[in-house]
PDB file of N, CA, C and O in Angstrom:
ATOM      1  N   MET A   1     -55.281 313.481 219.684  1.00  0.00           N
ATOM      2  CA  MET A   1     -56.077 312.793 218.720  1.00  0.00           C
ATOM      3  C   MET A   1     -57.093 313.775 218.144  1.00  0.00           C
ATOM      4  O   MET A   1     -57.870 314.394 218.872  1.00  0.00           O
ATOM      5  N   THR A   2     -57.067 313.896 216.860  1.00  0.00           N
ATOM      6  CA  THR A   2     -57.986 314.831 216.230  1.00  0.00           C
ATOM      7  C   THR A   2     -58.795 314.132 215.164  1.00  0.00           C
ATOM      8  O   THR A   2     -58.364 313.148 214.564  1.00  0.00           O
ATOM      9  N   GLU A   3     -59.969 314.667 214.948  1.00  0.00           N
ATOM     10  CA  GLU A   3     -60.830 314.206 213.869  1.00  0.00           C
ATOM     11  C   GLU A   3     -61.489 315.439 213.288  1.00  0.00           C
ATOM     12  O   GLU A   3     -62.309 316.080 213.945  1.00  0.00           O
ATOM     13  N   GLY A   4     -61.135 315.772 212.066  1.00  0.00           N
ATOM     14  CA  GLY A   4     -61.700 316.959 211.439  1.00  0.00           C
ATOM     15  C   GLY A   4     -61.357 318.225 212.188  1.00  0.00           C
ATOM     16  O   GLY A   4     -62.160 319.157 212.233  1.00  0.00           O
ATOM     17  N   GLY A   5     -60.163 318.274 212.782  1.00  0.00           N
ATOM     18  CA  GLY A   5     -59.736 319.453 213.519  1.00  0.00           C
ATOM     19  C   GLY A   5     -60.258 319.528 214.933  1.00  0.00           C
ATOM     20  O   GLY A   5     -59.937 320.470 215.658  1.00  0.00           O
ATOM     21  N   VAL A   6     -61.058 318.556 215.346  1.00  0.00           N
ATOM     22  CA  VAL A   6     -61.615 318.537 216.697  1.00  0.00           C
ATOM     23  C   VAL A   6     -60.802 317.566 217.544  1.00  0.00           C
ATOM     24  O   VAL A   6     -60.605 316.411 217.167  1.00  0.00           O
ATOM     25  N   VAL A   7     -60.337 318.044 218.681  1.00  0.00           N
ATOM     26  CA  VAL A   7     -59.570 317.193 219.581  1.00  0.00           C
ATOM     27  C   VAL A   7     -60.535 316.253 220.296  1.00  0.00           C
ATOM     28  O   VAL A   7     -61.525 316.684 220.887  1.00  0.00           O
ATOM     29  N   MET A   8     -60.222 314.948 220.228  1.00  0.00           N
ATOM     30  CA  MET A   8     -61.077 313.952 220.871  1.00  0.00           C
ATOM     31  C   MET A   8     -60.333 313.363 222.060  1.00  0.00           C
ATOM     32  O   MET A   8     -59.125 313.131 221.996  1.00  0.00           O
ATOM     33  N   GLY A   9     -61.061 313.121 223.147  1.00  0.00           N
ATOM     34  CA  GLY A   9     -60.487 312.480 224.319  1.00  0.00           C
ATOM     35  C   GLY A   9     -60.436 310.977 224.138  1.00  0.00           C
ATOM     36  O   GLY A   9     -60.980 310.433 223.177  1.00  0.00           O
ATOM     37  N   ILE A  10     -59.785 310.323 225.059  1.00  0.00           N
ATOM     38  CA  ILE A  10     -59.643 308.869 224.988  1.00  0.00           C
ATOM     39  C   ILE A  10     -61.007 308.193 224.965  1.00  0.00           C
ATOM     40  O   ILE A  10     -61.231 307.282 224.168  1.00  0.00           O
ATOM     41  N   GLU A  11     -61.911 308.624 225.818  1.00  0.00           N
ATOM     42  CA  GLU A  11     -63.243 308.000 225.873  1.00  0.00           C
ATOM     43  C   GLU A  11     -63.969 308.112 224.537  1.00  0.00           C
ATOM     44  O   GLU A  11     -64.606 307.157 224.092  1.00  0.00           O
ATOM     45  N   GLU A  12     -63.876 309.269 223.899  1.00  0.00           N
ATOM     46  CA  GLU A  12     -64.525 309.446 222.601  1.00  0.00           C
ATOM     47  C   GLU A  12     -63.892 308.551 221.545  1.00  0.00           C
ATOM     48  O   GLU A  12     -64.593 307.970 220.717  1.00  0.00           O
ATOM     49  N   GLU A  13     -62.567 308.440 221.575  1.00  0.00           N
ATOM     50  CA  GLU A  13     -61.860 307.570 220.627  1.00  0.00           C
ATOM     51  C   GLU A  13     -62.267 306.110 220.851  1.00  0.00           C
ATOM     52  O   GLU A  13     -62.522 305.377 219.895  1.00  0.00           O
ATOM     53  N   VAL A  14     -62.326 305.700 222.111  1.00  0.00           N
ATOM     54  CA  VAL A  14     -62.726 304.336 222.438  1.00  0.00           C
ATOM     55  C   VAL A  14     -64.155 304.088 221.966  1.00  0.00           C
ATOM     56  O   VAL A  14     -64.436 303.049 221.368  1.00  0.00           O
ATOM     57  N   ASP A  15     -65.050 305.021 222.224  1.00  0.00           N
ATOM     58  CA  ASP A  15     -66.443 304.884 221.786  1.00  0.00           C
ATOM     59  C   ASP A  15     -66.534 304.732 220.273  1.00  0.00           C
ATOM     60  O   ASP A  15     -67.333 303.946 219.764  1.00  0.00           O
ATOM     61  N   LYS A  16     -65.712 305.489 219.565  1.00  0.00           N
ATOM     62  CA  LYS A  16     -65.725 305.436 218.101  1.00  0.00           C
ATOM     63  C   LYS A  16     -65.303 304.048 217.615  1.00  0.00           C
ATOM     64  O   LYS A  16     -65.945 303.475 216.734  1.00  0.00           O
ATOM     65  N   ILE A  17     -64.231 303.511 218.188  1.00  0.00           N
ATOM     66  CA  ILE A  17     -63.757 302.180 217.798  1.00  0.00           C
ATOM     67  C   ILE A  17     -64.773 301.127 218.205  1.00  0.00           C
ATOM     68  O   ILE A  17     -65.109 300.236 217.424  1.00  0.00           O
ATOM     69  N   PHE A  18     -65.258 301.236 219.434  1.00  0.00           N
ATOM     70  CA  PHE A  18     -66.192 300.251 219.969  1.00  0.00           C
ATOM     71  C   PHE A  18     -67.470 300.199 219.146  1.00  0.00           C
ATOM     72  O   PHE A  18     -67.978 299.115 218.859  1.00  0.00           O
ATOM     73  N   SER A  19     -67.986 301.340 218.769  1.00  0.00           N
ATOM     74  CA  SER A  19     -69.247 301.376 218.031  1.00  0.00           C
ATOM     75  C   SER A  19     -69.100 300.953 216.578  1.00  0.00           C
ATOM     76  O   SER A  19     -70.094 300.646 215.920  1.00  0.00           O
ATOM     77  N   SER A  20     -67.874 300.932 216.071  1.00  0.00           N
ATOM     78  CA  SER A  20     -67.678 300.554 214.674  1.00  0.00           C
ATOM     79  C   SER A  20     -67.877 299.060 214.442  1.00  0.00           C
ATOM     80  O   SER A  20     -68.294 298.649 213.358  1.00  0.00           O
ATOM     81  N   GLU A  21     -67.575 298.230 215.477  1.00  0.00           N
ATOM     82  CA  GLU A  21     -67.679 296.768 215.357  1.00  0.00           C
ATOM     83  C   GLU A  21     -67.004 296.278 214.079  1.00  0.00           C
ATOM     84  O   GLU A  21     -67.545 295.441 213.356  1.00  0.00           O
ATOM     85  N   SER A  22     -65.827 296.807 213.815  1.00  0.00           N
ATOM     86  CA  SER A  22     -65.079 296.386 212.640  1.00  0.00           C
ATOM     87  C   SER A  22     -64.706 294.907 212.763  1.00  0.00           C
ATOM     88  O   SER A  22     -64.619 294.384 213.874  1.00  0.00           O
ATOM     89  N   PRO A  23     -64.485 294.230 211.636  1.00  0.00           N
ATOM     90  CA  PRO A  23     -64.100 292.812 211.717  1.00  0.00           C
ATOM     91  C   PRO A  23     -62.855 292.561 212.576  1.00  0.00           C
ATOM     92  O   PRO A  23     -62.851 291.603 213.349  1.00  0.00           O
ATOM     93  N   PRO A  24     -61.788 293.388 212.475  1.00  0.00           N
ATOM     94  CA  PRO A  24     -60.640 293.133 213.361  1.00  0.00           C
ATOM     95  C   PRO A  24     -60.999 293.280 214.842  1.00  0.00           C
ATOM     96  O   PRO A  24     -60.533 292.506 215.678  1.00  0.00           O
ATOM     97  N   HIS A  25     -61.825 294.273 215.157  1.00  0.00           N
ATOM     98  CA  HIS A  25     -62.250 294.473 216.549  1.00  0.00           C
ATOM     99  C   HIS A  25     -63.037 293.248 217.023  1.00  0.00           C
ATOM    100  O   HIS A  25     -62.794 292.733 218.115  1.00  0.00           O
ATOM    101  N   LYS A  26     -63.972 292.788 216.205  1.00  0.00           N
ATOM    102  CA  LYS A  26     -64.782 291.635 216.582  1.00  0.00           C
ATOM    103  C   LYS A  26     -63.910 290.396 216.768  1.00  0.00           C
ATOM    104  O   LYS A  26     -64.133 289.633 217.708  1.00  0.00           O
ATOM    105  N   ARG A  27     -62.922 290.174 215.895  1.00  0.00           N
ATOM    106  CA  ARG A  27     -62.024 289.021 216.039  1.00  0.00           C
ATOM    107  C   ARG A  27     -61.247 289.098 217.351  1.00  0.00           C
ATOM    108  O   ARG A  27     -61.065 288.089 218.032  1.00  0.00           O
ATOM    109  N   MET A  28     -60.796 290.289 217.696  1.00  0.00           N
ATOM    110  CA  MET A  28     -60.032 290.434 218.932  1.00  0.00           C
ATOM    111  C   MET A  28     -60.910 290.232 220.154  1.00  0.00           C
ATOM    112  O   MET A  28     -60.469 289.644 221.142  1.00  0.00           O
ATOM    113  N   VAL A  29     -62.150 290.710 220.102  1.00  0.00           N
ATOM    114  CA  VAL A  29     -63.088 290.466 221.205  1.00  0.00           C
ATOM    115  C   VAL A  29     -63.317 288.969 221.349  1.00  0.00           C
ATOM    116  O   VAL A  29     -63.282 288.436 222.458  1.00  0.00           O
ATOM    117  N   ASP A  30     -63.552 288.286 220.221  1.00  0.00           N
ATOM    118  CA  ASP A  30     -63.754 286.841 220.259  1.00  0.00           C
ATOM    119  C   ASP A  30     -62.526 286.136 220.844  1.00  0.00           C
ATOM    120  O   ASP A  30     -62.657 285.188 221.619  1.00  0.00           O
ATOM    121  N   TYR A  31     -61.345 286.601 220.470  1.00  0.00           N
ATOM    122  CA  TYR A  31     -60.101 286.010 220.978  1.00  0.00           C
ATOM    123  C   TYR A  31     -60.007 286.196 222.496  1.00  0.00           C
ATOM    124  O   TYR A  31     -59.714 285.245 223.220  1.00  0.00           O
ATOM    125  N   VAL A  32     -60.252 287.412 222.974  1.00  0.00           N
ATOM    126  CA  VAL A  32     -60.153 287.698 224.408  1.00  0.00           C
ATOM    127  C   VAL A  32     -61.164 286.860 225.184  1.00  0.00           C
ATOM    128  O   VAL A  32     -60.820 286.270 226.208  1.00  0.00           O
ATOM    129  N   VAL A  33     -62.394 286.803 224.712  1.00  0.00           N
ATOM    130  CA  VAL A  33     -63.420 286.013 225.392  1.00  0.00           C
ATOM    131  C   VAL A  33     -63.030 284.536 225.409  1.00  0.00           C
ATOM    132  O   VAL A  33     -63.175 283.868 226.433  1.00  0.00           O
ATOM    133  N   GLY A  34     -62.541 284.030 224.292  1.00  0.00           N
ATOM    134  CA  GLY A  34     -62.113 282.636 224.234  1.00  0.00           C
ATOM    135  C   GLY A  34     -60.980 282.338 225.203  1.00  0.00           C
ATOM    136  O   GLY A  34     -60.964 281.287 225.843  1.00  0.00           O
ATOM    137  N   GLN A  35     -60.035 283.261 225.310  1.00  0.00           N
ATOM    138  CA  GLN A  35     -58.915 283.082 226.228  1.00  0.00           C
ATOM    139  C   GLN A  35     -59.386 283.139 227.683  1.00  0.00           C
ATOM    140  O   GLN A  35     -58.912 282.367 228.517  1.00  0.00           O
ATOM    141  N   LEU A  36     -60.310 284.045 227.990  1.00  0.00           N
ATOM    142  CA  LEU A  36     -60.870 284.106 229.346  1.00  0.00           C
ATOM    143  C   LEU A  36     -61.595 282.805 229.668  1.00  0.00           C
ATOM    144  O   LEU A  36     -61.455 282.260 230.763  1.00  0.00           O
ATOM    145  N   ASP A  37     -62.375 282.312 228.702  1.00  0.00           N
ATOM    146  CA  ASP A  37     -63.097 281.054 228.906  1.00  0.00           C
ATOM    147  C   ASP A  37     -62.133 279.881 229.113  1.00  0.00           C
ATOM    148  O   ASP A  37     -62.472 278.901 229.775  1.00  0.00           O
ATOM    149  N   ALA A  38     -60.929 279.993 228.538  1.00  0.00           N
ATOM    150  CA  ALA A  38     -59.921 278.938 228.681  1.00  0.00           C
ATOM    151  C   ALA A  38     -59.157 279.041 230.003  1.00  0.00           C
ATOM    152  O   ALA A  38     -58.319 278.193 230.309  1.00  0.00           O
ATOM    153  N   GLY A  39     -59.451 280.087 230.785  1.00  0.00           N
ATOM    154  CA  GLY A  39     -58.844 280.200 232.109  1.00  0.00           C
ATOM    155  C   GLY A  39     -57.689 281.179 232.223  1.00  0.00           C
ATOM    156  O   GLY A  39     -57.087 281.293 233.290  1.00  0.00           O
ATOM    157  N   ARG A  40     -57.365 281.889 231.149  1.00  0.00           N
ATOM    158  CA  ARG A  40     -56.283 282.884 231.243  1.00  0.00           C
ATOM    159  C   ARG A  40     -56.810 284.142 231.916  1.00  0.00           C
ATOM    160  O   ARG A  40     -57.999 284.448 231.828  1.00  0.00           O
ATOM    161  N   HIS A  41     -55.930 284.868 232.584  1.00  0.00           N
ATOM    162  CA  HIS A  41     -56.299 286.103 233.250  1.00  0.00           C
ATOM    163  C   HIS A  41     -56.278 287.261 232.255  1.00  0.00           C
ATOM    164  O   HIS A  41     -55.467 287.286 231.329  1.00  0.00           O
ATOM    165  N   LEU A  42     -57.166 288.202 232.458  1.00  0.00           N
ATOM    166  CA  LEU A  42     -57.325 289.318 231.532  1.00  0.00           C
ATOM    167  C   LEU A  42     -56.035 290.107 231.355  1.00  0.00           C
ATOM    168  O   LEU A  42     -55.694 290.475 230.231  1.00  0.00           O
ATOM    169  N   GLU A  43     -55.321 290.370 232.421  1.00  0.00           N
ATOM    170  CA  GLU A  43     -54.083 291.138 232.317  1.00  0.00           C
ATOM    171  C   GLU A  43     -53.076 290.429 231.413  1.00  0.00           C
ATOM    172  O   GLU A  43     -52.413 291.064 230.593  1.00  0.00           O
ATOM    173  N   GLU A  44     -52.972 289.138 231.565  1.00  0.00           N
ATOM    174  CA  GLU A  44     -52.068 288.344 230.723  1.00  0.00           C
ATOM    175  C   GLU A  44     -52.507 288.390 229.262  1.00  0.00           C
ATOM    176  O   GLU A  44     -51.679 288.550 228.365  1.00  0.00           O
ATOM    177  N   ILE A  45     -53.789 288.252 229.031  1.00  0.00           N
ATOM    178  CA  ILE A  45     -54.321 288.268 227.663  1.00  0.00           C
ATOM    179  C   ILE A  45     -54.056 289.604 226.988  1.00  0.00           C
ATOM    180  O   ILE A  45     -53.677 289.645 225.817  1.00  0.00           O
ATOM    181  N   MET A  46     -54.252 290.699 227.716  1.00  0.00           N
ATOM    182  CA  MET A  46     -54.098 292.026 227.121  1.00  0.00           C
ATOM    183  C   MET A  46     -52.651 292.326 226.751  1.00  0.00           C
ATOM    184  O   MET A  46     -52.393 293.256 225.987  1.00  0.00           O
ATOM    185  N   GLN A  47     -51.702 291.554 227.279  1.00  0.00           N
ATOM    186  CA  GLN A  47     -50.296 291.719 226.922  1.00  0.00           C
ATOM    187  C   GLN A  47     -49.839 290.648 225.928  1.00  0.00           C
ATOM    188  O   GLN A  47     -48.659 290.580 225.583  1.00  0.00           O
ATOM    189  N   ASP A  48     -50.758 289.830 225.477  1.00  0.00           N
ATOM    190  CA  ASP A  48     -50.472 288.751 224.543  1.00  0.00           C
ATOM    191  C   ASP A  48     -50.015 289.321 223.198  1.00  0.00           C
ATOM    192  O   ASP A  48     -50.629 290.261 222.694  1.00  0.00           O
ATOM    193  N   PRO A  49     -48.963 288.777 222.616  1.00  0.00           N
ATOM    194  CA  PRO A  49     -48.499 289.247 221.309  1.00  0.00           C
ATOM    195  C   PRO A  49     -49.574 289.189 220.220  1.00  0.00           C
ATOM    196  O   PRO A  49     -49.524 289.964 219.265  1.00  0.00           O
ATOM    197  N   ASN A  50     -50.547 288.276 220.352  1.00  0.00           N
ATOM    198  CA  ASN A  50     -51.646 288.234 219.386  1.00  0.00           C
ATOM    199  C   ASN A  50     -52.435 289.534 219.373  1.00  0.00           C
ATOM    200  O   ASN A  50     -52.989 289.917 218.343  1.00  0.00           O
ATOM    201  N   LEU A  51     -52.488 290.210 220.510  1.00  0.00           N
ATOM    202  CA  LEU A  51     -53.185 291.493 220.587  1.00  0.00           C
ATOM    203  C   LEU A  51     -52.231 292.661 220.360  1.00  0.00           C
ATOM    204  O   LEU A  51     -52.534 293.571 219.589  1.00  0.00           O
ATOM    205  N   THR A  52     -51.090 292.637 221.024  1.00  0.00           N
ATOM    206  CA  THR A  52     -50.189 293.789 220.958  1.00  0.00           C
ATOM    207  C   THR A  52     -49.586 293.993 219.581  1.00  0.00           C
ATOM    208  O   THR A  52     -49.237 295.115 219.215  1.00  0.00           O
ATOM    209  N   SER A  53     -49.460 292.912 218.811  1.00  0.00           N
ATOM    210  CA  SER A  53     -48.867 293.070 217.476  1.00  0.00           C
ATOM    211  C   SER A  53     -49.877 293.552 216.442  1.00  0.00           C
ATOM    212  O   SER A  53     -49.496 294.096 215.406  1.00  0.00           O
ATOM    213  N   SER A  54     -51.162 293.355 216.720  1.00  0.00           N
ATOM    214  CA  SER A  54     -52.156 293.720 215.721  1.00  0.00           C
ATOM    215  C   SER A  54     -53.072 294.869 216.129  1.00  0.00           C
ATOM    216  O   SER A  54     -53.807 295.399 215.295  1.00  0.00           O
ATOM    217  N   LEU A  55     -53.037 295.258 217.395  1.00  0.00           N
ATOM    218  CA  LEU A  55     -53.905 296.335 217.866  1.00  0.00           C
ATOM    219  C   LEU A  55     -53.087 297.401 218.587  1.00  0.00           C
ATOM    220  O   LEU A  55     -52.123 297.095 219.288  1.00  0.00           O
ATOM    221  N   SER A  56     -53.486 298.644 218.406  1.00  0.00           N
ATOM    222  CA  SER A  56     -52.870 299.730 219.162  1.00  0.00           C
ATOM    223  C   SER A  56     -53.376 299.670 220.605  1.00  0.00           C
ATOM    224  O   SER A  56     -54.320 298.939 220.905  1.00  0.00           O
ATOM    225  N   ALA A  57     -52.758 300.424 221.475  1.00  0.00           N
ATOM    226  CA  ALA A  57     -53.227 300.495 222.862  1.00  0.00           C
ATOM    227  C   ALA A  57     -54.671 300.989 222.911  1.00  0.00           C
ATOM    228  O   ALA A  57     -55.458 300.526 223.736  1.00  0.00           O
ATOM    229  N   LEU A  58     -55.017 301.917 222.040  1.00  0.00           N
ATOM    230  CA  LEU A  58     -56.385 302.426 221.994  1.00  0.00           C
ATOM    231  C   LEU A  58     -57.358 301.341 221.542  1.00  0.00           C
ATOM    232  O   LEU A  58     -58.454 301.225 222.091  1.00  0.00           O
ATOM    233  N   ASP A  59     -56.968 300.548 220.548  1.00  0.00           N
ATOM    234  CA  ASP A  59     -57.810 299.441 220.097  1.00  0.00           C
ATOM    235  C   ASP A  59     -58.004 298.419 221.213  1.00  0.00           C
ATOM    236  O   ASP A  59     -59.107 297.914 221.422  1.00  0.00           O
ATOM    237  N   ARG A  60     -56.914 298.119 221.932  1.00  0.00           N
ATOM    238  CA  ARG A  60     -57.022 297.174 223.048  1.00  0.00           C
ATOM    239  C   ARG A  60     -57.918 297.733 224.143  1.00  0.00           C
ATOM    240  O   ARG A  60     -58.675 296.994 224.772  1.00  0.00           O
ATOM    241  N   ARG A  61     -57.831 299.023 224.365  1.00  0.00           N
ATOM    242  CA  ARG A  61     -58.704 299.672 225.356  1.00  0.00           C
ATOM    243  C   ARG A  61     -60.168 299.528 224.952  1.00  0.00           C
ATOM    244  O   ARG A  61     -61.032 299.298 225.799  1.00  0.00           O
ATOM    245  N   ALA A  62     -60.444 299.666 223.654  1.00  0.00           N
ATOM    246  CA  ALA A  62     -61.818 299.533 223.158  1.00  0.00           C
ATOM    247  C   ALA A  62     -62.341 298.110 223.328  1.00  0.00           C
ATOM    248  O   ALA A  62     -63.533 297.914 223.564  1.00  0.00           O
ATOM    249  N   VAL A  63     -61.468 297.122 223.212  1.00  0.00           N
ATOM    250  CA  VAL A  63     -61.872 295.725 223.418  1.00  0.00           C
ATOM    251  C   VAL A  63     -62.440 295.546 224.827  1.00  0.00           C
ATOM    252  O   VAL A  63     -63.377 294.774 225.031  1.00  0.00           O
ATOM    253  N   LEU A  64     -61.870 296.261 225.791  1.00  0.00           N
ATOM    254  CA  LEU A  64     -62.329 296.137 227.171  1.00  0.00           C
ATOM    255  C   LEU A  64     -63.746 296.652 227.380  1.00  0.00           C
ATOM    256  O   LEU A  64     -64.394 296.294 228.364  1.00  0.00           O
ATOM    257  N   GLU A  65     -64.232 297.479 226.476  1.00  0.00           N
ATOM    258  CA  GLU A  65     -65.574 298.036 226.611  1.00  0.00           C
ATOM    259  C   GLU A  65     -66.662 297.095 226.124  1.00  0.00           C
ATOM    260  O   GLU A  65     -67.841 297.328 226.389  1.00  0.00           O
ATOM    261  N   ASP A  66     -66.293 296.051 225.428  1.00  0.00           N
ATOM    262  CA  ASP A  66     -67.281 295.139 224.881  1.00  0.00           C
ATOM    263  C   ASP A  66     -67.946 294.349 226.007  1.00  0.00           C
ATOM    264  O   ASP A  66     -67.267 293.822 226.888  1.00  0.00           O
ATOM    265  N   HIS A  67     -69.264 294.272 225.974  1.00  0.00           N
ATOM    266  CA  HIS A  67     -70.012 293.594 227.037  1.00  0.00           C
ATOM    267  C   HIS A  67     -69.641 292.119 227.141  1.00  0.00           C
ATOM    268  O   HIS A  67     -69.713 291.546 228.228  1.00  0.00           O
ATOM    269  N   ARG A  68     -69.247 291.496 226.039  1.00  0.00           N
ATOM    270  CA  ARG A  68     -68.859 290.083 226.079  1.00  0.00           C
ATOM    271  C   ARG A  68     -67.570 289.893 226.863  1.00  0.00           C
ATOM    272  O   ARG A  68     -67.425 288.913 227.593  1.00  0.00           O
ATOM    273  N   VAL A  69     -66.632 290.824 226.715  1.00  0.00           N
ATOM    274  CA  VAL A  69     -65.377 290.761 227.470  1.00  0.00           C
ATOM    275  C   VAL A  69     -65.668 290.995 228.950  1.00  0.00           C
ATOM    276  O   VAL A  69     -65.149 290.288 229.814  1.00  0.00           O
ATOM    277  N   ALA A  70     -66.500 291.989 229.230  1.00  0.00           N
ATOM    278  CA  ALA A  70     -66.844 292.285 230.627  1.00  0.00           C
ATOM    279  C   ALA A  70     -67.516 291.088 231.290  1.00  0.00           C
ATOM    280  O   ALA A  70     -67.191 290.746 232.427  1.00  0.00           O
ATOM    281  N   ALA A  71     -68.444 290.455 230.594  1.00  0.00           N
ATOM    282  CA  ALA A  71     -69.148 289.298 231.166  1.00  0.00           C
ATOM    283  C   ALA A  71     -68.180 288.143 231.414  1.00  0.00           C
ATOM    284  O   ALA A  71     -68.238 287.504 232.464  1.00  0.00           O
ATOM    285  N   ALA A  72     -67.298 287.871 230.467  1.00  0.00           N
ATOM    286  CA  ALA A  72     -66.335 286.778 230.621  1.00  0.00           C
ATOM    287  C   ALA A  72     -65.352 287.076 231.752  1.00  0.00           C
ATOM    288  O   ALA A  72     -65.004 286.181 232.521  1.00  0.00           O
ATOM    289  N   ALA A  73     -64.906 288.323 231.857  1.00  0.00           N
ATOM    290  CA  ALA A  73     -63.975 288.704 232.923  1.00  0.00           C
ATOM    291  C   ALA A  73     -64.654 288.596 234.288  1.00  0.00           C
ATOM    292  O   ALA A  73     -64.050 288.125 235.252  1.00  0.00           O
ATOM    293  N   HIS A  74     -65.903 289.032 234.364  1.00  0.00           N
ATOM    294  CA  HIS A  74     -66.627 288.925 235.632  1.00  0.00           C
ATOM    295  C   HIS A  74     -66.818 287.463 236.016  1.00  0.00           C
ATOM    296  O   HIS A  74     -66.692 287.108 237.188  1.00  0.00           O
ATOM    297  N   ALA A  75     -67.119 286.624 235.046  1.00  0.00           N
ATOM    298  CA  ALA A  75     -67.286 285.200 235.335  1.00  0.00           C
ATOM    299  C   ALA A  75     -65.992 284.616 235.878  1.00  0.00           C
ATOM    300  O   ALA A  75     -66.013 283.782 236.783  1.00  0.00           O
ATOM    301  N   ASP A  76     -64.861 285.054 235.323  1.00  0.00           N
ATOM    302  CA  ASP A  76     -63.550 284.594 235.781  1.00  0.00           C
ATOM    303  C   ASP A  76     -63.305 285.023 237.224  1.00  0.00           C
ATOM    304  O   ASP A  76     -62.851 284.226 238.044  1.00  0.00           O
ATOM    305  N   ILE A  77     -63.603 286.267 237.527  1.00  0.00           N
ATOM    306  CA  ILE A  77     -63.413 286.798 238.883  1.00  0.00           C
ATOM    307  C   ILE A  77     -64.317 286.061 239.873  1.00  0.00           C
ATOM    308  O   ILE A  77     -63.879 285.700 240.966  1.00  0.00           O
ATOM    309  N   ILE A  78     -65.559 285.840 239.495  1.00  0.00           N
ATOM    310  CA  ILE A  78     -66.504 285.153 240.376  1.00  0.00           C
ATOM    311  C   ILE A  78     -66.062 283.706 240.599  1.00  0.00           C
ATOM    312  O   ILE A  78     -66.138 283.207 241.721  1.00  0.00           O
ATOM    313  N   ALA A  79     -65.606 283.032 239.553  1.00  0.00           N
ATOM    314  CA  ALA A  79     -65.141 281.647 239.692  1.00  0.00           C
ATOM    315  C   ALA A  79     -63.944 281.574 240.640  1.00  0.00           C
ATOM    316  O   ALA A  79     -63.859 280.664 241.464  1.00  0.00           O
ATOM    317  N   ALA A  80     -63.025 282.526 240.526  1.00  0.00           N
ATOM    318  CA  ALA A  80     -61.862 282.546 241.410  1.00  0.00           C
ATOM    319  C   ALA A  80     -62.284 282.781 242.856  1.00  0.00           C
ATOM    320  O   ALA A  80     -61.753 282.154 243.772  1.00  0.00           O
ATOM    321  N   MET A  81     -63.226 283.672 243.057  1.00  0.00           N
ATOM    322  CA  MET A  81     -63.703 283.945 244.418  1.00  0.00           C
ATOM    323  C   MET A  81     -64.436 282.731 244.988  1.00  0.00           C
ATOM    324  O   MET A  81     -64.288 282.410 246.167  1.00  0.00           O
ATOM    325  N   ARG A  82     -65.228 282.056 244.149  1.00  0.00           N
ATOM    326  CA  ARG A  82     -65.911 280.841 244.612  1.00  0.00           C
ATOM    327  C   ARG A  82     -64.885 279.805 245.067  1.00  0.00           C
ATOM    328  O   ARG A  82     -65.052 279.175 246.112  1.00  0.00           O
ATOM    329  N   ALA A  83     -63.830 279.634 244.283  1.00  0.00           N
ATOM    330  CA  ALA A  83     -62.803 278.644 244.621  1.00  0.00           C
ATOM    331  C   ALA A  83     -62.144 278.987 245.955  1.00  0.00           C
ATOM    332  O   ALA A  83     -61.894 278.101 246.772  1.00  0.00           O
ATOM    333  N   LYS A  84     -61.864 280.268 246.175  1.00  0.00           N
ATOM    334  CA  LYS A  84     -61.260 280.683 247.449  1.00  0.00           C
ATOM    335  C   LYS A  84     -62.204 280.417 248.611  1.00  0.00           C
ATOM    336  O   LYS A  84     -61.786 279.906 249.650  1.00  0.00           O
ATOM    337  N   LEU A  85     -63.465 280.759 248.442  1.00  0.00           N
ATOM    338  CA  LEU A  85     -64.434 280.557 249.520  1.00  0.00           C
ATOM    339  C   LEU A  85     -64.690 279.076 249.757  1.00  0.00           C
ATOM    340  O   LEU A  85     -64.836 278.640 250.899  1.00  0.00           O
ATOM    341  N   ASP A  86     -64.744 278.307 248.678  1.00  0.00           N
ATOM    342  CA  ASP A  86     -64.924 276.852 248.842  1.00  0.00           C
ATOM    343  C   ASP A  86     -63.746 276.254 249.611  1.00  0.00           C
ATOM    344  O   ASP A  86     -63.933 275.390 250.467  1.00  0.00           O
ATOM    345  N   ALA A  87     -62.543 276.713 249.304  1.00  0.00           N
ATOM    346  CA  ALA A  87     -61.362 276.235 250.022  1.00  0.00           C
ATOM    347  C   ALA A  87     -61.428 276.602 251.487  1.00  0.00           C
ATOM    348  O   ALA A  87     -61.074 275.797 252.348  1.00  0.00           O
ATOM    349  N   ALA A  88     -61.879 277.813 251.777  1.00  0.00           N
ATOM    350  CA  ALA A  88     -62.001 278.254 253.169  1.00  0.00           C
ATOM    351  C   ALA A  88     -63.072 277.452 253.906  1.00  0.00           C
ATOM    352  O   ALA A  88     -62.913 277.154 255.089  1.00  0.00           O
ATOM    353  N   LEU A  89     -64.139 277.107 253.234  1.00  0.00           N
ATOM    354  CA  LEU A  89     -65.193 276.321 253.853  1.00  0.00           C
ATOM    355  C   LEU A  89     -64.744 274.892 254.136  1.00  0.00           C
ATOM    356  O   LEU A  89     -65.218 274.252 255.074  1.00  0.00           O
ATOM    357  N   GLY A  90     -63.832 274.409 253.318  1.00  0.00           N
ATOM    358  CA  GLY A  90     -63.332 273.049 253.468  1.00  0.00           C
ATOM    359  C   GLY A  90     -62.276 272.911 254.551  1.00  0.00           C
ATOM    360  O   GLY A  90     -61.904 271.795 254.911  1.00  0.00           O
ATOM    361  N   GLU A  91     -61.790 274.024 255.073  1.00  0.00           N
ATOM    362  CA  GLU A  91     -60.738 273.966 256.090  1.00  0.00           C
ATOM    363  C   GLU A  91     -61.276 273.558 257.448  1.00  0.00           C
ATOM    364  O   GLU A  91     -60.515 273.463 258.411  1.00  0.00           O
TER     365      GLU A  91
END
């Protein structure tokens, strides 16, 4: 990946996309957060045709850097762990 003859690493490319907050990026972040809130798992969402058909792998990688996606994913993980612990307490 080059920009102006300078080779950029994946992290730099992701930072560039993430910091742009382009409308397509924002729509995809909103979609991922909405799907997480609806109970879908992040891995499943990231392979969803709604994302794979409209975003490159690099664009999808940049979506993961958004704080809203991270917060929603963490909430999902915490909710799943609570459910497991609640089940164990009920045994």
